[in-house]
Kinemage of the C-alpha trace (Angstrom):
@kinemage 1
@onewidth
@group {chain A} dominant
@subgroup {mainchain}
@vectorlist {calphas} color= white
{ca unk a 1} P -3.554 -25.952 11.857
{ca unk a 2} L -5.808 -28.305 9.866
{ca unk a 3} L -8.628 -30.769 10.442
{ca unk a 4} L -7.910 -34.485 10.728
{ca unk a 5} L -9.955 -36.265 8.018
{ca unk a 6} L -10.816 -39.443 9.990
{ca unk a 7} L -12.050 -37.730 13.182
{ca unk a 8} L -15.463 -36.150 13.649
{ca unk a 9} L -15.677 -32.396 14.124
{ca unk a 10} L -16.936 -32.708 17.703
{ca unk a 11} L -13.996 -34.898 18.736
{ca unk a 12} L -11.445 -32.541 17.197
{ca unk a 13} L -12.908 -29.522 18.944
{ca unk a 14} L -13.412 -31.240 22.282
{ca unk a 15} L -9.902 -32.688 22.495
{ca unk a 16} L -8.455 -29.155 22.443
{ca unk a 17} L -10.227 -28.403 25.710
{ca unk a 18} L -9.555 -31.817 27.235
{ca unk a 19} L -5.816 -31.628 26.616
{ca unk a 20} L -5.209 -27.914 27.158
{ca unk a 21} L -7.733 -26.996 29.837
{ca unk a 22} L -8.280 -30.332 31.575
{ca unk a 23} L -12.070 -30.363 31.285
{ca unk a 24} L -14.182 -33.510 30.925
{ca unk a 25} L -15.235 -34.779 27.502
{ca unk a 26} L -18.865 -34.023 28.342
{ca unk a 27} L -18.123 -30.393 29.185
{ca unk a 28} L -15.740 -30.106 26.241
{ca unk a 29} L -18.405 -31.224 23.766
{ca unk a 30} L -20.858 -28.735 25.241
{ca unk a 31} L -18.328 -25.944 24.759
{ca unk a 32} L -17.545 -27.212 21.245
{ca unk a 33} L -21.215 -26.844 20.371
{ca unk a 34} L -21.143 -23.267 21.620
{ca unk a 35} L -18.012 -22.610 19.555
{ca unk a 36} L -19.710 -23.716 16.348
{ca unk a 37} L -22.687 -21.531 17.145
{ca unk a 38} L -20.369 -18.578 17.800
{ca unk a 39} L -18.813 -18.850 14.326
{ca unk a 40} L -22.297 -19.047 12.785
{ca unk a 41} L -22.280 -22.623 11.538
{ca unk a 42} L -25.852 -23.755 10.798
{ca unk a 43} L -27.137 -26.842 12.636
{ca unk a 44} L -24.117 -26.948 14.985
{ca unk a 45} L -25.271 -30.082 16.835
{ca unk a 46} L -25.433 -32.015 13.569
{ca unk a 47} L -21.995 -30.739 12.487
{ca unk a 48} L -20.379 -32.126 15.649
{ca unk a 49} L -21.121 -35.648 14.377
{ca unk a 50} L -19.831 -35.057 10.852
{ca unk a 51} L -16.404 -35.575 9.283
{ca unk a 52} L -14.458 -32.733 7.637
{ca unk a 53} L -15.215 -33.966 4.093
{ca unk a 54} L -18.938 -33.552 4.787
{ca unk a 55} L -18.518 -29.792 5.278
{ca unk a 56} L -17.927 -27.109 2.660
{ca unk a 57} L -14.631 -25.250 2.502
{ca unk a 58} L -16.134 -22.199 4.156
{ca unk a 59} L -17.615 -24.274 6.984
{ca unk a 60} L -14.306 -26.035 7.573
{ca unk a 61} L -12.647 -22.635 7.828
{ca unk a 62} L -15.248 -21.562 10.382
{ca unk a 63} L -14.559 -24.712 12.397
{ca unk a 64} L -10.865 -23.831 12.448
{ca unk a 65} L -11.628 -20.300 13.614
{ca unk a 66} L -13.893 -21.677 16.333
{ca unk a 67} L -11.163 -24.110 17.379
{ca unk a 68} L -8.593 -21.313 17.612
{ca unk a 69} L -10.843 -19.443 20.082
{ca unk a 70} L -11.586 -22.362 22.414
{ca unk a 71} L -8.784 -21.531 24.846
{ca unk a 72} L -9.685 -17.826 24.845
{ca unk a 73} L -6.398 -16.524 23.383
{ca unk a 74} L -5.403 -12.875 23.406
{ca unk a 75} L -3.797 -13.283 19.979
{ca unk a 76} L -4.811 -15.332 16.932
{ca unk a 77} L -2.464 -15.876 13.976
{ca unk a 78} L -4.556 -16.271 10.820
{ca unk a 79} L -2.338 -17.604 8.021
{ca unk a 80} L -4.132 -17.217 4.660
{ca unk a 81} L -7.591 -17.709 6.251
{ca unk a 82} L -9.404 -17.083 2.953
{ca unk a 83} L -7.227 -19.038 0.521
{ca unk a 84} L -9.041 -21.440 -1.854
{ca unk a 85} L -12.415 -19.846 -1.035
{ca unk a 86} L -14.666 -18.086 -3.529
{ca unk a 87} L -15.138 -14.348 -3.107
{ca unk a 88} L -18.555 -14.645 -1.430
{ca unk a 89} L -17.335 -17.070 1.236
{ca unk a 90} L -14.133 -15.049 1.566
{ca unk a 91} L -16.177 -11.963 2.440
{ca unk a 92} L -18.169 -13.960 5.010
{ca unk a 93} L -14.982 -15.207 6.710
{ca unk a 94} L -13.556 -11.686 6.854
{ca unk a 95} L -16.814 -10.373 8.329
{ca unk a 96} L -16.679 -13.146 10.920
{ca unk a 97} L -13.093 -12.343 11.915
{ca unk a 98} L -13.949 -8.652 12.154
{ca unk a 99} L -16.996 -9.346 14.341
{ca unk a 100} L -15.110 -11.761 16.604
{ca unk a 101} L -12.377 -9.197 17.082
{ca unk a 102} L -14.969 -6.676 18.212
{ca unk a 103} L -16.835 -9.130 20.447
{ca unk a 104} L -13.875 -10.772 22.179
{ca unk a 105} L -11.182 -8.094 22.046
{ca unk a 106} L -8.639 -10.497 20.527
{ca unk a 107} L -5.784 -9.267 18.367
{ca unk a 108} L -5.317 -10.867 14.959
{ca unk a 109} L -2.065 -11.280 13.043
{ca unk a 110} L -3.206 -11.790 9.462
{ca unk a 111} L -0.755 -13.381 7.019
{ca unk a 112} L -1.876 -12.989 3.413
{ca unk a 113} L -0.665 -12.360 -0.128
{ca unk a 114} L -4.052 -10.834 -1.000
{ca unk a 115} L -3.869 -7.072 -0.567
{ca unk a 116} L -7.653 -6.801 -0.793
{ca unk a 117} L -7.998 -9.060 2.242
{ca unk a 118} L -5.306 -7.100 4.078
{ca unk a 119} L -6.951 -3.750 3.325
{ca unk a 120} L -10.355 -4.930 4.537
{ca unk a 121} L -9.204 -6.227 7.926
{ca unk a 122} L -5.823 -4.865 8.984
{ca unk a 123} L -5.202 -1.734 11.027
{ca unk a 124} L -1.449 -1.946 10.453
{ca unk a 125} L 0.559 -3.704 7.734
{ca unk a 126} L 4.091 -5.085 7.706
{ca unk a 127} L 5.394 -5.892 4.216
{ca unk a 128} L 8.034 -8.625 4.124
{ca unk a 129} L 10.580 -9.514 1.469
{ca unk a 130} L 13.013 -12.440 1.684
{ca unk a 131} L 12.057 -13.042 5.315
{ca unk a 132} L 12.556 -9.468 6.527
{ca unk a 133} L 10.167 -6.587 7.193
{ca unk a 134} L 10.868 -3.867 4.616
{ca unk a 135} L 8.035 -1.520 5.541
{ca unk a 136} L 5.617 -1.183 8.446
{ca unk a 137} L 2.852 1.418 8.498
{ca unk a 138} L -0.837 2.001 9.225
{ca unk a 139} L -2.842 0.175 6.551
{ca unk a 140} L -4.452 3.305 5.093
{ca unk a 141} L -1.120 5.098 4.840
{ca unk a 142} L 0.678 2.192 3.221
{ca unk a 143} L -2.059 1.529 0.674
{ca unk a 144} L -2.125 5.201 -0.258
{ca unk a 145} L 1.609 5.913 -0.458
{ca unk a 146} L 4.015 3.040 0.164
{ca unk a 147} L 7.596 4.178 0.794
{ca unk a 148} L 9.566 1.011 0.026
{ca unk a 149} L 9.980 0.289 -3.727
{ca unk a 150} L 8.866 -3.326 -3.265
{ca unk a 151} L 5.728 -2.328 -1.376
{ca unk a 152} L 4.943 0.341 -3.989
{ca unk a 153} L 5.330 -2.172 -6.834
{ca unk a 154} L 3.033 -4.592 -5.005
{ca unk a 155} L 0.331 -1.916 -4.906
{ca unk a 156} L 0.713 -1.346 -8.644
{ca unk a 157} L 0.191 -5.058 -9.343
{ca unk a 158} L -3.288 -5.091 -7.799
{ca unk a 159} L -5.930 -5.654 -10.529
{ca unk a 160} L -7.799 -2.458 -11.394
{ca unk a 161} L -11.196 -2.624 -13.108
{ca unk a 162} L -10.622 0.874 -14.483
{ca unk a 163} L -7.665 -0.373 -16.523
{ca unk a 164} L -8.336 -1.042 -20.208
{ca unk a 165} L -8.881 -4.712 -20.999
{ca unk a 166} L -6.152 -4.612 -23.618
{ca unk a 167} L -3.635 -3.189 -21.154
{ca unk a 168} L -1.276 -5.696 -19.574
{ca unk a 169} L -1.439 -5.906 -15.814
{ca unk a 170} L 1.793 -4.713 -14.148
{ca unk a 171} L 4.018 -7.426 -12.719
{ca unk a 172} L 7.221 -7.614 -10.741
{ca unk a 173} L 10.007 -9.072 -12.868
{ca unk a 174} L 12.688 -11.393 -11.510
{ca unk a 175} L 12.736 -13.785 -8.578
{ca unk a 176} L 13.191 -13.433 -4.835
{ca unk a 177} L 16.511 -14.806 -3.537
{ca unk a 178} L 16.602 -18.408 -2.356
{ca unk a 179} L 16.976 -19.241 1.328
{ca unk a 180} L 20.432 -20.759 0.699
{ca unk a 181} L 21.835 -17.701 -1.097
{ca unk a 182} L 24.360 -15.644 0.914
{ca unk a 183} L 22.950 -12.478 2.428
{ca unk a 184} L 24.556 -9.278 1.225
{ca unk a 185} L 23.176 -5.796 0.901
{ca unk a 186} L 19.477 -5.313 0.219
{ca unk a 187} L 17.754 -8.526 -0.892
{ca unk a 188} L 15.508 -6.540 -3.226
{ca unk a 189} L 18.384 -4.700 -4.944
{ca unk a 190} L 18.555 -6.964 -8.062
{ca unk a 191} L 14.896 -6.188 -8.840
{ca unk a 192} L 14.705 -2.610 -7.597
{ca unk a 193} L 14.479 0.338 -10.037
{ca unk a 194} L 16.074 2.627 -7.402
{ca unk a 195} L 19.022 0.363 -6.599
{ca unk a 196} L 22.546 1.804 -6.288
{ca unk a 197} L 25.928 0.355 -5.382
{ca unk a 198} L 25.215 1.123 -1.734
{ca unk a 199} L 22.119 -1.101 -1.887
{ca unk a 200} L 24.214 -3.980 -3.221
{ca unk a 201} L 26.864 -3.621 -0.535
{ca unk a 202} L 24.969 -2.485 2.578
{ca unk a 203} L 21.782 -3.934 4.054
{ca unk a 204} L 19.382 -1.141 5.048
{ca unk a 205} L 18.070 -1.063 8.607
{ca unk a 206} L 14.391 -0.652 9.443
{ca unk a 207} L 14.193 2.984 10.560
{ca unk a 208} L 11.439 5.458 11.412
{ca unk a 209} L 10.237 7.693 8.588
{ca unk a 210} L 7.524 9.326 10.704
{ca unk a 211} L 5.786 8.780 14.028
{ca unk a 212} L 3.899 5.697 12.812
{ca unk a 213} L 5.918 4.174 9.968
{ca unk a 214} L 9.217 2.430 9.391
{ca unk a 215} L 11.006 1.492 6.171
{ca unk a 216} L 14.181 -0.461 5.366
{ca unk a 217} L 15.513 1.291 2.272
{ca unk a 218} L 18.460 3.512 1.405
{ca unk a 219} L 16.358 5.358 -1.168
{ca unk a 220} L 12.700 5.320 -0.016
{ca unk a 221} L 9.980 6.897 -2.083
{ca unk a 222} L 8.870 10.374 -0.968
């Protein structure tokens, strides 16, 4: 979902309600104003008459969040909602999502490569590799002790201010397989320090490791 550059904010918000809920343009614009106020955009009436390029990146993101809530969904999919935003605005967007979740009762599926963002908002995390879930666990549990080697290596690659400045930040060597490559065994096997011949030949299933967690690995971490 993105904003159309040549249409005013009010039109883009209102047309969602006109086309999906069958309301009049007058009522739709009134609801659009309320939506901007809900996501804490200053001077919401003025913003309705502006174009996307007249708003900051953080305000545009708030407009998109407001738009996603217009039809009162039970579930919102937020794909990289804080990308290209500075850390201050990023924190504001995360606070907004957290507050809206509490106020409306919606569920949020957050898609992000930023583990800091994930840790601050998610209750449960599913780690994916090559298009498949390799580990699923409560966020606190996974951040503390990931079981899949890929998930554990991801945690190690998070910048740590306690690390010496002269120390190189850990990184994950190699490349993920391409979409056109034939599927065989575990997709992470070529990069995995725990890989065996079984991993190369047999794809691991996602199985329970405890009451709340699942992992797809022949040799999970303890």
